[in-house]
N, C-alpha and C positions, 0 to 999 in steps of 0.2 A: 066242156072245157072239165077232166077230171080231176079230182083231189086231189092229193099219195098224205098216206098216217105221215106225223113226225116219229122217229124214234128208231132205237136201234133196231137191228132182227137177230135173230139166238146168233147166231155168229161172231156176229162186233161185238156187242157182250162177252165173249165165252174166249173173243183174243185178242180183246183189252185185261182182261180178267187172270191171264199169260201172260202176259205181257210183266206187267202190275203185283205177280208172281215172282217170276224171274227176279227184275227187278227188287225185291221187297229179299228177297235168298241172299239175295249179292247184298245188301248194306246190311244186313244185322251184319254179322258178325267183323263185319265196322266198326259201326254204332258204336257194340254191347265191346268191344276194344278203347274205343273214343271213351263211354264216357267214365271204364274202367282208369283211362287217363284221366281223367282229371277231377274223380275223388281224389286218387294218392296225390295229387294237384290239392287239394284244398286239406288233407289232413297239416302233407304241410305242409305250407303255408300256416296250416292253426298252430299248430309245435311249434314253428322257428317267433312267431309274431306272438306268444307267452313264454318260451325265451327269451326275449329278447321284451319283454314286459318283467320276468321274472331279476331279469337282469339290473332296469334301471328301480326295479322297488326299492332291490339291497345296498345301490351306489347312495340312490335321494332317497333315501329312508338310513342311509350309516349301520343298515341290521343284517345281520343275515333274514334273507328267500328260499322258501322251497317248495320243486312242483314233484307229486306228487305225480302215478293212477290212483283214483278215488273214482270209487261211484254210489258215494249217498253226498260228498260233497261239504262232508264235515268228519274223516275221517279216513287216512290214507291208508291205501289196498299194501300185506307184504307181499305179493308177487309182481311179474314183470307183466304181466297187464296190462295197458295204456287203453282200452278199449272201449270200455267202457266210460270212459271219464279220465277229469288227472279238475286238481287244486291245484294253488296260491296264492300263502299261507306266508308271516312274516315271521321269522320264529325268534321266537325270542331268551325262553331257554337254548338254545341249541338242545336240545331232543329230536328231533325232526321229525315229529310230531306234531296236528295242529292240538296246541290244550285250551281254555277258555279265556286266557290273555293274549295268547297268540291271532292277529287283527288275521284274521280268510280278506285275502285281493281280489278272486276273479275263481272262479267253478266254469267249469265247462260240462256234463255232462254228456255222452251221447254224440260225441264234438265229431265222430268221426261218418261213415258210412257203414249200417249193418257189416256192410258183405267184402271190410277191409279187418284186419287183424293191428294191431303196431299194443309192437312188446320192448319191453326192453333189455337189454345185453342180465341178464346173471348174476354177472355182481357190484351192481349198479343196479338201483331201484329209482333211485329220487335225486330230480337233480338241483343240487343244494348251490349258494350263492353268495358270495364272501359279500362283508362290506365295502372290498374294494373293487367288483366285482368276474373276481374270478372263482373259478366248479371247484369247488370241494372235489378233494377224493383223484382219480383218473376216468377217464374217459371216459362217456355214455356213447351212446348209439342205439334209436331208438331205431324198431323193422319196420317197414310199414308191407305189411301180404298181402292176399288170395287169399280165397276162399277153396282154389286146389292151393295155397304150396306154393307161392313163388313169389321170390324180393322185388315186389314192384320201386320202392323209393328207400330212403335211411337220409335218417336228422343227426348230426355226428357233433358231440362236443365239445369241444377240449377243454384243457385244462384252464386254460385263458378264459373260458364262457366263451365263444363264439359257439354260435352251432352256428353249419353245414350242411347244406342239402349233396344227395348223389343219388345218381340212376340205374340202376347195370344196362351198360349194354345187352348183351345175351341174356338168355331166360333159366334163373340163378331161386336156389331153394330157397328156403324161408330157413332164415337161420333161427338155431333153438329147439 
């Protein structure tokens, strides 16, 4: 009885690796798009939940609440970039800045992926809720874009304070 060694031949190994490389080459672009879509969904969900919390805080406390971009969790940023984080505070004196007397309710630093950029409309950098739940000022649009400057999604808050989200159906350049 002759014994045969178990294992792979070099040809079998090369064939298997070639098939795996082809499958990986086909799957990677789809996987990258899926990951980008999931990151966008997470950013939209985080923004809308913080907006709902801000509105609820304004109504339940019967005071103004402000959601603003913040990189350090103690001051509001002056620009339109929300990518580094945001904070929610009760604005007792109405100056739209957190003071020593104002209660900071929530801070979310680095809430989104570093692969995404979140920006607000130029005319309105903060989201302010009045005690009746309305959003003071004009509509606010937060745009979520990738590193290639393509718009992936938006969160829009109307004057009544209700946020809604939308995604572009066709490739669209990032606004601003």
